[in-house]
N, C-alpha and C positions, 0 to 999 in steps of 0.2 A: 536523376533518376532514387527514389525515397529510399529512405534505409528499408530493408526487408525484416530488421532483425530490433525495431522501433518498438521501442513498449508504447500502448496503447493506453496502461490507464494506472490508476493508483499503490496497486498493488500487483501487475503483468506478472507473470514468470516468468518473463525477460528479464527484471531488474529482484525478483527472489530467487531464484534456484541457479548453484553455480554450477555447472555438471561435472565433474572432478573424475569422476568414474560414469563408465554406461552402466545403464541396467544388464542387468545378468543376464536378463532371456526371459524371465519372469513378466508377466503381465498379472497386471488386479480386476481384482475386481471395483471400478473407482463408483459403481454404481449401490455395490453395497453397506453395512455400515459401519466406520474402523471403530476399533478397542483401544482401549487405553498402553501401551505393551512397554511404557516408563515414564517415570515423573521424575518430578527436583522442585525444591523448593530456595526459592532464594532469599534470602536472606542476610541482615550485615547485624554482629554486633552492637554494644550503646556499652557505654561507660560504667553500667553500674550489674556489665554482667549480662541481661537480659538481648534476647535477640525479636529486630523488629522483622518483617518481612517488607522487600521492599517490590515493586512495580515491575511487570513485565508491561510496557507499554506501546511497543513498538514491534511489527511482524519479525520474527527473525530472518534469517538467508541461509536455507534449505540447501545443503548442500552433496549432491547426489555421491551415496557413497559411504559417506564420512560419519558427515552427524546435519548438525547443523548451526551455526553461531547467534548467540544471542546475548542484546546488546537491551539495558536495564538500568532503569534509571535511578542508582545509586554511582555512573557511570562504569562500570565496566563493561568489558566485551569480552565475548571466551567462546571458542569455537568446541563445541561439545560431541563427542560421539553420538550413534543413533540413541543406545540404551539410556544418552543422559547421566547416566554415571561418571564417563569418564571424560573429565579435562583435559584437550590437551595446550590450550596454550590462556593463558588470560590481559587481558591487559586496560588500564584506567586511563578511562580521560578522565576530562575538567570539570565538566556536570553533568547535567541527568538529560540521557537520552530518552522522545520522545518520538523524534519519526522516525522510520525503520529503516533501515541502514542499507544498503542501493548494490546490489551485484556486481561489480565488471569484469565480465566472464576475459575479453579481452589479454586483459592482468593476473586471473587465477586471484582480484582480490574483493574487498566489500573494504563500501566509502560509508562513513556512520557519522551522523553529524551532532550535536546535545544543545541543551537550548540556552546557551551561550553564544552558539554564531561561531563552534572548533568544527573545522573537517576531518577527517583525516582516512587516511589510506591505510585499509591492513593488508598484507599477504594472507594464506595460510596457513603460516606460520608465528602470524603473532604481529609478524613485522613491521612497524609504519614506514608507503612507501613518499608518502609525503603528509605535511599538515599546512593546515588552513585555514586562515579564519573573516568569516566574513560581518561579526563582530553585530552580531542581532540575531536571537533565538527564535530556532532550527524547527518552528513545527510539523508541516507540510514533507513528506516525506520527496526528495528529490528526483528530476529526471535522466537522463542519456540522452546523448543524439548522437550515436553510434557512426555516423559516418565522418566524424568531425571532432570520436576522443571529446564533446562537452560535455561536463553534468553539468546540467541548469538546477539553480536553490531560490527555493520561493521562501524572502525572510521576514521577519513580524520588521512593524516598521516599515511596512507601503516599499522594500528593494527586494530585487531579484539582481543577482550573482551571477557569473558562468564560471564553471573553474577547465582548466583541462583535469581530466579523467589523469592525464600522464605525469600529469612533475606539479596539477594541484597549482598552476599559478592563474592569478586571474585572467582573462576573458573577457569581460563586459562588468560593470555595475553599474547600473538605473536604475530610476527612481522609479516606480507603478503608482498609479492612481489614488489617494486613500480615499478608505468609506463619507459618505455625507458626514453621517454624525463626529470623524473630528472635528470641526467645524464649529459645535455644539456642544464642545469636552465629553465628546462619547466615552466612555469607561474604559471599554474594552478598543476602539479605535484603533490602540496599537498592536494589536492582536489579530494582523491582517497584513498578508493574504497566508490563512490555513488552507487552504483546496490544494493540494501538487498539480505542479504541472504537465504538458501530454507532451507530447513531439508527435510529430505533424508527417501527415506525408511526403509533404514538402522538407526534412529533411532542421523545418526550425516548430518553435518552440510554443505553445500557447500556454499566459500562465493567467489564472481566475484568480482577480482582484476585487476587493467591494463591490463596486456594483459592475467593473468590467472587467472584460477579456482583450488581452492584449496580444498581440501575437509579434513575438523576435525571431529575427533569423541567429546560427549561431552565434555570431558576433554581437548578438545586442543592441540591434540596428530595428525598429521601428517598422514590421510591414501592414498592421492596421491594429485598428482600435475600436469594441466596439461598445455598448453601453448600452444592458440590458433592463436601467431599472430597480433588477432586486438584487439579493444581497446574493453572495458567490459563495456557498460554505464545501460544499461539496466537491473532490476534484471532478477535471473535466474530462473527456475521453477521446481518446484519439480514433474518429472510423482512413483506418487509409485506403478501404477496401474501394470507398466512396468518393474519399479527396473534401472529407465532415468533419468537422467538429461538431461533439453536446456537450453542453453546459444546462447545469439543470438548477437554476433558483430556488431561491429560502420559499417564492413565494408557489412552488410548485410545478413550474415551466419548467417542460426538459425539451431545448434548444435547438435547431439542429445550423447550423453555421457552412457556410460553404469557407473550408479550410486557407485559400489561395486571396480571399477575396471581403472575408469577413460577414457577407452576405446572410441573410437566412434564408433556409429550405426550407425549414415549415417547423413546428411545434404541438408539442403533449402537453395538455394539461394534464393534471397527473389530481390535481386535489388534497391536495399536502403537503408542511414542509422537509424541506430536502437534506439531508446534512451529511447522514453515511454514503459515502460515494461509487458508483458505481463500477458494473464494469461490463466486458466487449465480451464472446462467440459469437464465431460464425458471426449473421447475422442481426442477433439478439442482444439489446444492451440494456442488464437487467437495472435497476431501479429503486429503490423503495423507502416512502413517507415515514414523517415519525407517530405514525398510528399506527405502526404496523403493517403495514400490504409494501406487497412484493409489487412492480410489476417486470413484464419482460412487454420492452420494444419493440419493431421490426426498423433497424435504422432504413431500411431502403425504403418503406411507403409507410415510418411512421406512424405507424399504429396501433398498437394494447395489445399484444397475444393472448397474453398472458393475466390474474391479477390471480393473487397469494396476497391472502392475512396473516397475519404474525411472521414472513418469512424477509422483513427485513434489516440494513445491519442495524446490530445495535450503539446506538452511543454516535461515537463520527466512525465510523470502522467500517465497513469493504466487504461487497462482494468482490471472492474472488473463483479460480477454475479452478476444477483436477485434468490433470493432464488429460481423459478421458472428453473436454470439452464442458461439460457441464460445470451447475456455481457451486462453490460454498461459499454461507455470508455466517458467521457468527446473532446472530437472533438475540431479544429481551429477554429468553427464557436462559441466555448464559450456556447456549449449547449449540456445536456448529450443526449445519442443517445446508442438505446437498439435493442440489432442485434438479431436473432434467432442464437442461437450455432449452430443445423445441415448445414445450407444453408446460413448465411450470411447476410439474410433478409431483412432490413430494419421493426421496429414494430411501435421505436415511436423517437417525442423527443420533447426531455423541451422544455417553453417558457420563462423568467425569467423577460415578461415587463407588468412592473405593475404601470406603472405612477405616480413611482416616479419623486421626481424633483432630476434630477443632479444623476439620476441611472444608475451606468456602469451595465445590464445585464449579463453578461461575466460571465462563468465560469470559473475557472484556478485550479481545482486540484478535484481530481480521486472523485467518490460520495460512499456510502457506501447505498444498502440498505438493510435494518433488516425485517422481519418473520412478522413483525407486522404491513406493510402497510408504515412501513417513509421511505421515501431515504432523507440523508442529505446531504448537499452539499457548497460549500465556493468559495470565490474567493480573491485574490491579493484585490482588493477593498474593503475588509476588511464588502463583505456581510456574510453572511450565510446565507439558506433556508434550510424546507422543506418541500418536493415532500411530494403529500400521490395518490399512490393507488388507484384506482376504487378497490373497493370489485367486488368480484361474481356474488352478489344477493346482489343489495339496498337493506336501510333500505326503507317500506313502512311508 
């Protein structure tokens, strides 16, 4: 029986939201523009007394009813209240954080990985539950296999490691296929895999690496392997209801594979390079090309059901979902845009124009939207934001 709570894609809410407290009964207008209701500038003091901005590269973990866990590029992890005014605690790691932290709901914890290969599980009081080191930089967001409590990490240097979510003990470690250009001295060959793995309906894990997809059992045993002929940069998407895996390669092919055998079921040609990661809502896959076009693909018929210019993810960010089931995406304009799941219709676009001196309003990372009406996002310029969605019934 597949784990029904298994995350299906890179910024699946099951990996980015901790349900510490249930919403109070208010429902929110997820199709209406959210507004900034809190912000913070992360800085670091230099020896000369000047302060420099600290980039926010990782999507935070939202803690429903409490706030959000932000991990910044100076290796600091903090739990903030929802206003971003009060830090509950701060924890210092050994290196920069680029990969997004992963929520561990079973233990009410967050697992954070650094670019040195350190992984640490922190509870919601900021205490260390365990630490482990995979001895390779981690840039791809790990995934969890809830039925077996394994955390799967795809690390640079063509490596994949499984850790116990409960203890941090190593469950498996294996080499992955290397990019074709590694044997020719490709300067970025060591920066692979970059794509985040996905948990399949079989409780196995699919890892995109080089020009391949490798399917692994929770103990690291290889189930199947497929060569797609082009580099995989975008994170994989599992379609649990269809028993399928979607892999989008840099040549713009959206390939559907059988999750049990790896056999191809169909292909959609998008006509542009893809490095931003897709997301799935119901039967619609949202995927965007580097030229800025967002597509909705029906995962049953393998047909394009909508096409929206200017609705693709910014750089290497991802689509994600609102609790209402629609898509949210940080676009090249530096704002988060809401898109209707069924037809790609524009719903809303954020604004970060706050009248602050020297303020760069552009967002850079994938947002996280929590059921309590809050959305959190950040930028490479060191800014963090809390957006608020409008309640269905405004208070009187």
